[in-house]
C-alpha positions in Angstrom: 0.1 0.1 -0.1 2.1 2.4 0.8 4.2 1.8 -2.4 1.6 2.0 -4.6 0.7 5.2 -2.6 4.0 6.5 -2.9 3.9 5.6 -7.2 0.9 7.3 -7.1 2.1 10.3 -5.4 5.5 11.1 -7.8 3.2 10.5 -10.8 1.1 13.7 -10.0 4.2 15.4 -8.8 5.8 14.4 -12.4 2.3 15.6 -13.5 2.0 18.7 -11.5 5.6 19.5 -13.2 5.3 19.4 -16.8 2.0 21.2 -16.6 3.5 24.2 -14.9 7.2 23.9 -17.6 4.2 24.4 -20.5 2.5 26.8 -18.4 6.2 29.0 -18.1 7.1 28.2 -21.5 3.7 29.5 -23.2 3.9 31.9 -20.9 7.3 33.3 -21.4 6.4 32.8 -25.9 3.5 35.4 -25.0 5.2 37.4 -23.6 7.8 37.3 -26.6 5.9 37.7 -29.0 4.1 41.1 -27.8 7.6 42.4 -26.9 9.0 42.0 -30.5 5.2 43.0 -31.8 5.3 46.2 -29.9 8.9 46.7 -31.7 7.8 46.0 -34.4 4.5 48.6 -34.6 7.3 51.3 -32.6 9.6 51.0 -36.0 6.8 50.8 -38.0 5.3 53.9 -37.1 8.0 56.3 -38.1 6.9 55.2 -41.7 4.8 57.2 -44.3 2.3 54.5 -45.5 -0.5 56.2 -48.6 -2.1 53.8 -50.3 -6.3 53.4 -50.8 -7.8 50.4 -51.1 -9.9 49.3 -53.2 -12.6 46.7 -52.6 -11.6 44.1 -55.3 -15.8 44.2 -56.7 -15.6 48.0 -57.2 -16.9 48.2 -60.9 -14.4 51.3 -63.2 -16.0 54.2 -63.7 -17.3 54.2 -67.5 -15.0 57.6 -69.6 -17.8 60.1 -70.0 -17.9 63.5 -72.7 -18.1 66.9 -71.7 -21.1 68.1 -72.9 -20.5 70.8 -75.9 -23.5 73.5 -76.2 -22.2 75.2 -79.6 -21.5 71.1 -81.2 -25.2 70.4 -80.1 -26.4 73.9 -81.7 -24.7 73.3 -84.4 -26.4 69.5 -84.8 -29.7 71.0 -83.8 -29.1 73.8 -87.5 -27.9 71.2 -89.4 -24.8 73.6 -89.5 -20.6 73.9 -89.2 -19.1 76.4 -88.1 -15.6 77.6 -89.3 -13.0 79.0 -86.6 -13.6 82.5 -86.3 -17.6 82.2 -85.9 -20.0 81.9 -83.1 -23.5 81.5 -82.9 -25.4 84.4 -81.3 -29.2 84.8 -80.4 -32.4 83.6 -82.7 -34.9 86.5 -83.4 -38.3 86.4 -83.6 -38.6 85.0 -86.8 -35.6 85.5 -89.9 -35.8 88.4 -91.9 -35.2 90.1 -95.6 -35.1 93.8 -96.2 -34.3 95.4 -92.6 -31.7 97.4 -91.9 -29.4 96.9 -88.9 -28.5 100.0 -86.5 -25.7 100.4 -84.3 -26.7 102.5 -81.3 -24.4 104.8 -78.9 -24.3 102.5 -76.7 -22.6 99.5 -79.0 -26.2 97.5 -79.1 -27.5 96.4 -82.0 -31.5 97.6 -83.9 -32.7 95.3 -86.2 -35.3 96.8 -88.2 -38.6 95.4 -90.6 -38.1 93.4 -93.0 -40.2 90.5 -94.3 -40.2 86.6 -92.7 -42.0 85.0 -96.1 -41.4 85.7 -100.0 -45.0 86.8 -100.5 -46.5 89.4 -98.3 -49.5 87.5 -96.9 -48.7 86.9 -92.6 -45.1 88.1 -93.6 -45.4 91.7 -91.4 -43.0 92.4 -88.6 -44.2 95.1 -86.6 -41.6 95.2 -83.9 -37.8 95.6 -83.9 -35.2 93.7 -81.7 -32.1 94.7 -80.4 -29.1 92.8 -79.4 -27.3 94.8 -76.0 -23.6 94.5 -75.8 -22.1 91.8 -73.9 -25.4 89.4 -74.8 -26.7 86.7 -77.3 -30.4 86.9 -76.3 -32.1 89.8 -78.8 -35.0 92.3 -76.8 -38.4 93.2 -78.6 -39.1 96.7 -79.0 -42.6 98.0 -78.5 -44.6 98.1 -82.4 -43.9 100.1 -85.0 -46.4 102.3 -86.8 -45.6 101.7 -90.0 -44.2 97.8 -91.8 -41.4 98.5 -93.9 -39.1 96.6 -96.4 -36.3 98.6 -97.8 -36.8 101.3 -96.1 -33.8 103.3 -94.1 -32.7 103.9 -90.9 -30.4 106.6 -89.9 -28.9 106.9 -86.0 -29.0 110.9 -85.5 -26.4 112.9 -82.7 -29.2 112.4 -80.1 -28.6 108.7 -80.3 -33.0 108.1 -81.8 -32.8 106.0 -85.0 -35.1 108.0 -88.1 -36.4 105.5 -89.5 -38.1 106.6 -93.4 -39.7 105.2 -96.3 -40.0 101.8 -97.6 -42.7 99.6 -98.5 -45.0 98.2 -96.5 -48.7 99.4 -94.4 -49.7 100.8 -90.9 -49.5 97.8 -88.1 -52.6 96.5 -86.8 -53.8 97.4 -83.5 -53.2 94.8 -80.6 -55.5 91.9 -81.3 -56.9 93.2 -84.8 -57.3 89.9 -87.1 -55.7 91.1 -90.4 -57.9 90.9 -93.1 -57.7 88.5 -96.1 -56.1 91.3 -98.2 -54.2 94.0 -97.6 -52.5 95.8 -99.7 -48.4 97.5 -99.4 -47.1 100.6 -101.0 -44.3 102.6 -101.2 -44.1 104.9 -98.4 -43.3 108.9 -97.9 -43.9 108.4 -93.9 -40.9 108.7 -91.1 -40.5 107.4 -87.8 -38.3 107.8 -84.6 -36.9 105.4 -82.5 -35.9 106.0 -78.8 -33.5 103.1 -77.7 -34.4 104.9 -73.9 -38.0 105.5 -73.4 -38.7 101.9 -76.1 -41.0 103.9 -77.9 -41.8 104.7 -81.9 -43.2 108.6 -82.7 -44.5 109.8 -86.3 -42.7 112.7 -87.3 -43.5 114.1 -90.6 -44.0 112.3 -93.7 -41.0 113.0 -96.6 -42.6 115.0 -100.2 -41.9 112.1 -102.2 -43.2 108.4 -101.2 -39.8 105.4 -101.9 -38.5 102.2 -101.5 -34.9 101.0 -102.2 -33.7 105.1 -101.5 -29.7 105.8 -99.3 -29.8 107.3 -96.4 -26.5 110.0 -95.6 -26.1 111.1 -92.1 -24.7 114.4 -93.0 -21.5 116.9 -91.1 -24.0 118.9 -89.1 -26.3 115.8 -88.3 -29.5 115.7 -90.6 -30.3 113.1 -92.2 -30.1 113.0 -96.4 -32.3 110.6 -97.8 -31.7 110.3 -102.0 -33.4 108.8 -104.8 -35.0 104.9 -105.5 -38.3 104.0 -106.6 -42.3 105.2 -106.0 -44.7 103.3 -107.7 -43.4 102.3 -111.4 -41.2 105.5 -111.3 -37.4 105.5 -110.4 -36.6 108.7 -108.2 -34.2 111.2 -109.2 -35.6 113.6 -105.8 -33.4 114.1 -102.8 -34.7 115.4 -99.5 -33.4 116.5 -95.8 -35.1 115.9 -92.0 -34.6 118.6 -90.5 -34.5 117.6 -87.0 -35.6 120.7 -84.6 -38.2 122.2 -87.2 -39.4 118.7 -87.9 -39.7 118.9 -91.9 -38.5 117.6 -94.7 -36.5 119.6 -97.1 -35.8 119.3 -101.1 -32.5 119.1 -101.8 -31.4 119.7 -105.2 -31.7 116.4 -107.4 -29.5 114.0 -108.8 -28.0 114.9 -112.2 -29.6 110.9 -112.9 -32.6 109.0 -111.2 -32.1 106.0 -110.0 -32.9 102.7 -107.8 -31.0 100.4 -106.0 -27.7 102.0 -106.2 -25.0 103.1 -103.6 -24.3 106.0 -101.3 -21.5 106.8 -99.8 -19.8 110.3 -97.6 -16.3 111.0 -97.9 -13.8 111.9 -96.2 -14.6 115.7 -97.1 -18.6 115.2 -96.4 -19.5 114.9 -100.0 -21.6 112.5 -101.1 -20.6 109.8 -103.6 -23.3 107.9 -105.2 -22.3 105.5 -107.9 -24.8 103.1 -110.2 -28.4 101.7 -110.1 -31.3 101.7 -112.6 -32.7 104.6 -114.4 -35.7 102.4 -114.5 -37.9 99.7 -113.0 -37.4 98.0 -116.3 -34.3 95.3 -116.9 -31.6 96.5 -119.3 -31.5 100.3 -117.7 -28.3 99.8 -115.2 -26.6 102.8 -115.0 -22.2 103.0 -114.0 -22.1 107.0 -114.4 -21.7 108.5 -110.7 -22.2 111.8 -109.2 -21.1 113.2 -105.9 -23.0 116.3 -103.9 -21.8 118.8 -102.4 -23.6 119.9 -99.1 -22.2 122.9 -98.6 -23.4 124.5 -102.3 -25.9 122.2 -102.9 -25.1 120.3 -105.8 -24.8 117.5 -107.9 -21.3 117.1 -110.6 -21.3 113.9 -112.7 -17.9 112.2 -112.1 -16.1 109.5 -113.9 -18.3 106.6 -114.9 -17.6 103.4 -112.8 -16.0 100.6 -115.5 -18.9 98.2 -115.2 -22.2 99.0 -114.4 -24.2 97.7 -111.5 -27.6 97.7 -109.0 -27.6 96.2 -105.9 -23.7 96.5 -105.3 -22.1 97.6 -102.3 -19.7 100.5 -101.7 -17.4 100.8 -98.8 -15.1 103.9 -97.6 -11.6 103.4 -97.5 -8.7 104.4 -95.1 -7.4 107.2 -97.0 -10.3 108.7 -98.1 -10.7 106.3 -101.9 -14.1 104.2 -102.3 -14.1 100.7 -103.0 -17.1 99.1 -105.0 -17.7 95.3 -105.5 -20.6 93.1 -107.0 -23.6 93.8 -108.2 -26.0 93.2 -111.2 -25.2 93.9 -114.9 -28.2 93.8 -117.1 -28.5 94.7 -120.7 -31.3 94.4 -123.0 -33.6 92.6 -120.4 -31.2 89.7 -120.5 -29.7 89.2 -116.4 -26.2 89.2 -117.2 -25.9 88.2 -113.5 -23.5 89.4 -110.3 -20.0 90.6 -110.9 -16.9 89.3 -110.3 -15.0 92.9 -110.7 -14.3 95.4 -107.8 -13.2 98.8 -109.0 -11.7 101.5 -106.2 -12.5 105.1 -107.1 -10.1 107.8 -106.1 -11.8 111.1 -105.8 -8.6 113.3 -105.9 -7.9 112.4 -109.2 -11.9 111.7 -110.4 -10.4 108.1 -111.6 -11.5 104.7 -111.4 -9.0 101.3 -111.2 -9.8 97.9 -111.4 -8.7 95.7 -108.6 -10.6 92.4 -110.0 -11.8 90.3 -112.3 -12.3 87.1 -110.5 -13.7 87.2 -107.4 -16.6 85.3 -106.4 -20.0 86.3 -108.1 -22.2 88.5 -105.6 -25.2 90.9 -105.1 -27.3 92.3 -102.7 -24.4 91.4 -99.6 -23.0 93.2 -97.4 -19.2 94.9 -97.1 -17.4 95.9 -94.0 -14.0 97.1 -93.2 -12.1 95.9 -89.8 -9.2 98.4 -89.1 -6.1 97.3 -88.3 -6.1 96.6 -84.7 -8.6 93.6 -85.5 -5.7 91.6 -87.3 -7.5 94.4 -90.1 -6.5 96.7 -91.7 -9.1 94.6 -94.6 -12.2 94.8 -96.3 -14.0 91.7 -96.0 -17.5 90.5 -98.7 -20.0 88.8 -96.6 -23.4 86.9 -98.1 -24.9 87.6 -100.8 -26.5 85.8 -104.7 -24.5 84.2 -107.2 -26.3 84.1 -110.8 -28.0 81.4 -109.3 -29.9 82.9 -106.4 -28.7 81.2 -104.1 -26.7 82.3 -101.5 -22.8 82.8 -101.6 -21.0 80.7 -98.9 -17.5 82.5 -99.7 -16.2 85.0 -97.0 -13.4 87.5 -99.2 -11.2 89.4 -98.1 -9.4 92.8 -99.3 -5.7 93.4 -97.7 -5.8 97.2 -98.9 -2.5 97.5 -98.2 -0.9 94.8 -100.5 -3.7 95.3 -102.8 -4.4 91.4 -102.5 -7.9 89.5 -102.1 -8.6 86.1 -100.5 -11.2 83.7 -99.6 -11.1 83.5 -95.3 -13.9 81.8 -94.5 -17.4 80.6 -94.8 -21.0 80.5 -94.0 -21.9 78.2 -93.0 -24.9 78.3 -95.0 -26.2 80.8 -98.0 -27.3 84.7 -96.9 -28.5 86.8 -99.8 -29.6 90.3 -98.8 -28.4 90.2 -94.7 -27.0 92.7 -93.1 -23.1 92.5 -91.5 -22.6 95.5 -88.6 -18.9 95.9 -86.9 -19.0 95.8 -83.4 -16.7 97.9 -80.9 -14.4 94.7 -81.0 -13.6 94.3 -84.3 -16.1 90.9 -84.9 -19.2 91.4 -87.5 -22.5 90.5 -86.8 -24.7 88.9 -89.4 -28.3 88.7 -89.0 -31.3 87.5 -91.3 -31.5 87.3 -95.3 -32.0 84.0 -97.0 -32.1 82.2 -100.4 -34.6 80.4 -102.1 -34.6 77.1 -103.7 -36.8 75.8 -106.1 -40.0 77.3 -104.4 -38.7 76.8 -101.4 -37.3 80.1 -99.4 -34.9 80.0 -96.5 -34.5 82.8 -93.9 -32.6 81.4 -90.9 -33.7 83.0 -88.1 -29.9 82.3 -86.2 -27.6 85.4 -85.9 -23.7 85.2 -86.3 -20.7 87.0 -85.3 -17.5 86.3 -87.1 -13.9 87.8 -85.9 -11.5 87.6 -87.9 -8.3 84.2 -87.4 -6.1 84.8 -89.7 
């Protein structure tokens, strides 16, 4: 018994010793690991850890293109703009036979015109203004008269005198248009005040006239020259006296004419060129005459190289006058728009042909761009070709080098458009269009062009 008990005690002692040793080893291992881990963490805390954890199941983003409002607008209109062109706001509707006047605050005023070829339900009863720095057109109050092929002249006080044209009285608000309401040549005139947005009727001209020309004289009075009245072509000229609200007859031109051009020279005389002497075909004029406002007299000067109507004249910085395009008619056969350009020197009373191979165009616009705006050039915009389609090419005349070049193209043809130079040297192109077969297209969107080369 004693031996058995002693054996059991020894076994318990051995087992207990083994457990104690195992526990001590386990505790020492844990303690050692803790010390090493602490040292590792302490050492690692001095390292810069910069990384991004991306979950394995996160999908990569799909690349998207940035929207281009200009390109989307072009796609909506079905056009493509070359460098230098910018889409501006839309008019209430497209038009032709209108006028564009740059106001003293550099806003652009559009007056009159027609929105389709026929006169039926084609009336324009409000002007539209594009404020400086804006691309949204704002309607003015209603005219007193609907007008096409009228004149519009900026007065010294900032108001605008609108005279003549062909049209009819504006219907009152809510008044229904009769089935038949004819148009007539007008002698009425009215003045628009941009500050009050009001149209004021003023004294009637002495003659009804459309397709005349208006010039602002050195004293601020407005002179209206020639034009058409019914089936007659006019030689008459008259001057509006704003202070007395009266039209005074000036000395008539030597030659009656319509669809001519008139430009004020550097010495304040007025040069009139070309046009038609009657409403029948075959009476295109190559003659030119100058009006002296001091003497109230006209003098015939050297004739153009080419008779032309529907042409454009522009004063150059050196005092000469550049005449481009137009149409020549002979023996009732329409020869089509001119490809020539010529320059008149008023000092030597001489014409010089400067091109014979331009794009044929009539009823276009010419604009002088000063040298400070990549200019020293005259650019030709719009007009119709011999087939009546709009001319797309924008041509430039380098005055110093006497060179012509094509610098851009319109997105679509615009005959009878207006092109007005703004204070930043850019050009606003408004209205006009083209006729394709029996379909007439007059875009309502407007454009701004800047020379880029």
